[in-house]
C-alpha positions as CSV (number, residue, x, y, z in Angstrom):
1,M,0.0,0.0,0.0
2,D,1.2,3.5,-0.8
3,W,2.7,5.3,2.2
4,A,0.6,8.4,1.8
5,I,-2.7,6.5,1.4
6,A,-1.9,4.3,4.4
7,T,-0.8,7.1,6.8
8,N,-3.7,9.3,5.8
9,K,-6.2,6.5,6.5
10,I,-4.5,5.9,9.9
11,R,-4.6,9.6,10.8
12,D,-8.3,9.8,9.7
13,G,-9.3,6.8,11.8
14,I,-7.5,8.2,14.9
15,S,-9.0,11.6,14.6
16,K,-12.5,10.2,14.2
17,K,-11.9,7.8,17.1
18,H,-12.8,4.8,14.9
19,L,-11.6,1.3,15.4
20,T,-8.5,1.2,13.1
21,T,-6.6,-2.0,12.0
22,I,-3.2,-2.0,10.4
23,F,-1.7,-5.1,8.9
24,G,1.9,-5.2,7.7
25,V,5.5,-6.0,8.3
26,C,6.9,-4.1,11.2
27,E,9.3,-4.1,14.2
28,V,8.2,-2.8,17.6
29,D,10.1,-1.0,20.4
30,Y,8.7,-0.3,23.9
31,I,10.3,2.0,26.4
32,G,8.8,2.5,29.8
33,R,8.7,0.6,33.1
34,A,10.8,-1.9,31.1
35,T,12.1,-2.2,27.6
36,S,11.3,-4.7,24.9
37,R,11.8,-5.2,21.2
38,L,9.9,-7.3,18.6
39,P,12.0,-8.1,15.5
40,L,10.7,-7.6,12.0
41,G,7.6,-9.7,11.3
42,K,4.0,-9.6,10.1
43,R,1.7,-8.2,12.7
44,L,-1.7,-6.7,13.3
45,V,-1.9,-3.3,15.0
46,L,-5.2,-2.4,16.6
47,I,-6.0,1.3,17.5
48,K,-9.3,2.0,19.4
49,G,-11.3,5.1,19.9
50,D,-10.2,5.3,23.6
51,N,-6.6,5.9,22.4
52,S,-5.4,2.4,23.2
53,I,-3.1,0.5,21.0
54,S,-2.2,-3.2,20.9
55,I,0.1,-5.4,18.8
56,H,-1.1,-8.8,17.8
57,Q,0.7,-11.8,16.3
58,N,-0.8,-15.0,15.0
59,R,-0.8,-16.7,18.4
60,L,-2.5,-16.3,21.8
61,V,-5.5,-14.2,22.7
62,R,-3.6,-11.4,24.5
63,P,-1.7,-8.8,22.6
64,T,2.1,-9.0,22.5
65,N,2.3,-5.3,23.4
66,Y,-0.3,-2.7,24.4
67,M,-0.7,0.7,25.9
68,M,-3.7,2.7,27.2
69,N,-4.6,6.4,27.1
70,T,-2.0,7.3,24.5
71,R,-1.3,10.1,22.0
72,I,-0.7,8.5,18.6
73,G,1.0,9.9,15.5
74,V,2.2,8.4,12.3
75,E,4.8,9.8,9.8
76,V,6.6,8.6,6.7
77,N,10.4,8.4,7.1
78,G,12.2,7.4,3.9
79,D,11.2,3.9,3.0
80,S,9.3,3.3,6.3
81,A,6.2,4.5,8.2
82,I,6.7,5.2,11.8
83,L,3.8,5.0,14.2
84,V,4.5,6.3,17.8
85,A,2.2,6.1,20.8
86,K,3.2,8.0,23.9
87,R,1.9,8.7,27.4
88,L,3.3,10.9,30.2
89,K,2.1,9.2,33.4
90,P,3.8,6.8,33.6
91,K,6.2,7.9,30.9
92,E,6.3,5.3,28.2
93,S,6.3,5.0,24.4
94,L,5.6,2.3,21.8
95,T,7.2,2.8,18.4
96,V,6.1,0.7,15.4
97,K,8.3,0.9,12.3
98,F,6.6,-0.5,9.2
99,D,8.7,-1.7,6.3
100,R,5.4,-2.6,4.6
101,I,1.7,-1.9,5.1
102,D,-0.6,-4.4,3.4
103,D,-3.9,-3.1,4.6
104,V,-5.6,-0.4,6.7
105,Q,-9.2,-0.5,7.7
106,S,-11.2,2.0,9.8
107,Y,-14.6,1.2,11.4
108,E,-17.1,3.6,13.0
109,M,-18.1,2.1,16.4
110,E,-19.7,3.6,19.5
111,I,-17.5,3.7,22.6
112,S,-19.7,2.2,25.2
113,N,-19.6,0.1,28.4
114,D,-22.5,-2.2,27.9
115,L,-21.0,-5.5,29.1
116,R,-23.4,-7.4,31.4
117,L,-21.5,-9.8,33.6
118,S,-22.9,-13.1,34.6
119,G,-21.1,-14.9,37.4
120,S,-19.0,-12.0,38.6
121,E,-17.4,-12.1,42.0
122,K,-20.3,-9.9,43.3
123,D,-22.9,-12.3,41.9
124,L,-21.1,-15.3,43.4
125,N,-20.8,-13.4,46.7
126,D,-24.5,-12.8,46.8
127,M,-25.3,-16.4,46.0
128,L,-22.9,-17.8,48.7
129,M,-24.7,-15.7,51.3
130,Q,-27.7,-17.9,50.8
131,D,-25.8,-21.1,51.9
132,L,-22.4,-20.7,53.6
133,S,-22.7,-24.2,54.9
134,M,-21.5,-25.4,51.5
135,I,-18.1,-24.0,52.6
136,E,-18.3,-25.3,56.2
137,P,-21.1,-26.8,58.2
138,G,-22.6,-24.3,60.7
139,L,-21.1,-21.3,59.0
140,K,-23.5,-18.3,59.2
141,P,-23.3,-14.8,57.6
142,L,-22.8,-11.7,59.7
143,N,-22.1,-9.2,56.9
144,Q,-21.3,-8.9,53.2
145,Q,-19.0,-6.4,51.4
146,E,-17.7,-4.9,54.7
147,Q,-16.0,-1.6,54.0
148,F,-12.6,-1.1,55.7
149,R,-10.1,1.7,55.4
150,K,-8.0,-0.4,53.0
151,G,-10.5,-2.3,51.0
152,V,-13.7,-4.3,51.2
153,A,-14.0,-7.8,52.8
154,D,-16.3,-10.1,50.8
155,I,-17.9,-12.0,53.6
156,I,-17.8,-11.8,57.4
157,A,-19.2,-14.9,59.0
158,E,-19.4,-16.9,62.3
159,D,-18.6,-20.6,62.6
160,A,-20.3,-23.2,64.7
161,Q,-18.0,-22.5,67.6
162,G,-18.8,-18.7,67.5
163,N,-15.5,-17.7,66.0
164,L,-15.4,-14.8,63.5
165,V,-14.5,-15.9,60.0
166,V,-13.3,-13.6,57.2
167,I,-13.9,-15.0,53.7
168,E,-12.2,-13.7,50.6
169,L,-13.7,-14.9,47.3
170,K,-11.9,-15.3,44.0
171,R,-13.6,-16.7,40.9
172,R,-10.2,-17.5,39.3
173,Q,-7.0,-19.0,40.7
174,A,-5.9,-17.4,44.0
175,D,-2.5,-15.8,43.9
176,Y,0.0,-14.4,46.4
177,A,-1.8,-11.0,46.5
178,S,-5.1,-12.8,47.4
179,V,-3.4,-14.2,50.6
180,T,-2.0,-10.8,51.7
181,Q,-5.4,-9.3,51.0
182,L,-7.2,-11.8,53.2
183,Q,-4.6,-11.3,56.0
184,R,-5.1,-7.5,55.9
185,Y,-8.9,-7.8,56.2
186,M,-8.5,-10.3,59.1
187,Q,-6.2,-7.9,61.0
188,Q,-8.8,-5.1,60.6
189,V,-11.6,-7.4,61.8
190,E,-9.6,-8.4,64.8
191,K,-8.8,-4.8,65.7
192,I,-12.5,-3.8,65.5
193,K,-13.8,-6.8,67.5
194,G,-10.8,-7.2,69.9
195,K,-10.5,-10.9,69.3
196,T,-8.9,-13.3,66.9
197,A,-10.5,-14.4,63.7
198,R,-10.1,-17.2,61.1
199,G,-9.5,-16.5,57.5
200,I,-10.7,-18.6,54.6
201,L,-9.6,-18.0,51.0
202,L,-12.2,-19.4,48.6
203,A,-11.2,-20.1,45.0
204,P,-11.3,-22.8,42.3
205,S,-7.5,-23.3,42.7
206,I,-4.5,-21.7,44.3
207,R,-0.9,-21.1,43.2
208,K,1.9,-23.0,45.0
209,N,3.6,-20.0,46.4
210,A,0.3,-18.6,47.6
211,K,-0.6,-21.9,49.3
212,E,2.7,-21.9,51.1
213,L,2.3,-18.3,52.3
214,L,-1.3,-19.1,53.4
215,E,-0.2,-22.0,55.5
216,N,2.7,-20.0,57.1
217,M,0.2,-17.3,58.1
218,G,-2.2,-19.9,59.6
219,L,-4.9,-19.1,57.1
220,E,-7.2,-21.6,55.4
221,Y,-8.0,-22.5,51.8
222,A,-11.3,-23.9,50.6
223,R,-11.7,-25.1,47.1
224,I,-15.1,-24.4,45.4
225,D,-16.0,-25.2,41.8
226,F,-17.9,-22.3,40.3
227,E,-19.7,-24.3,37.8
228,L,-22.2,-21.7,36.6
229,L,-25.6,-22.7,35.1
230,P,-27.8,-20.4,33.0
231,A,-30.9,-19.0,34.6
232,S,-34.0,-17.3,33.1
233,N,-33.1,-14.0,34.7
234,E,-29.6,-14.0,33.1
235,K,-27.9,-14.4,36.5
236,A,-25.6,-17.3,37.1
237,K,-26.2,-20.0,39.7
238,I,-23.7,-22.1,41.6
239,K,-24.4,-25.8,41.0
240,G,-25.3,-27.5,44.3
241,L,-26.4,-24.3,46.1
242,K,-30.0,-24.9,47.1
243,K,-31.2,-23.8,50.6
244,K,-31.9,-20.3,51.7
245,Q,-29.8,-19.2,54.8
246,E,-31.2,-17.1,57.7
247,T,-31.3,-13.4,57.2
248,L,-27.9,-11.8,57.9
249,H,-27.3,-9.3,60.6
250,R,-24.8,-6.5,60.7
251,F,-21.3,-7.2,61.8
252,C,-20.4,-3.7,63.0
């Protein structure tokens, strides 16, 4: 494709905040919190109306490189076209040098946030409050989404022996940060109530280093399979959750 035609189409798409795709042979340099380089190869560059840019190869779902909230410009430099995306905070840049552009397309699309989640952590949290006994017999809810100075605890409960239990829910694999998050909420609950509490990390699986940290801290892990079934009201259901639990009362 002629450089002038290609770069004019790219500029037009950016100025109109259209979804713009560029396919060609390029090399990519990123400078910012780290540095990286992609050697010369065929790639798809995707520019969206929210000024985000991503570089895709013919493998994997995630982009190889991406940046958000950028300022993007493109110029012809000799036998190449140079596309540069920059942002100031944090300071970083993505430079795409095209040796050849095969195709540029621009599509008018609304910029909207109309995604409706089914089976989000909030949905699962709400459903678990109906039957905490599926985690542990005798477990009863005290409060949900308890706001603290440094975050929000998913569930505060009481076990069969009257001990306070802080439950942190993850719908995907629990990691190191999940464990430290649970410990932080436990410490805040203990400070408020003046007594020790248990902590349970609830997730489909847990990373090895997170499991080791959890055990060292004296916290607990409970595996739960979030197999979600479709429902008529478009909300998800947890398979096996049936009974309705008693009405919860406030923790604080």
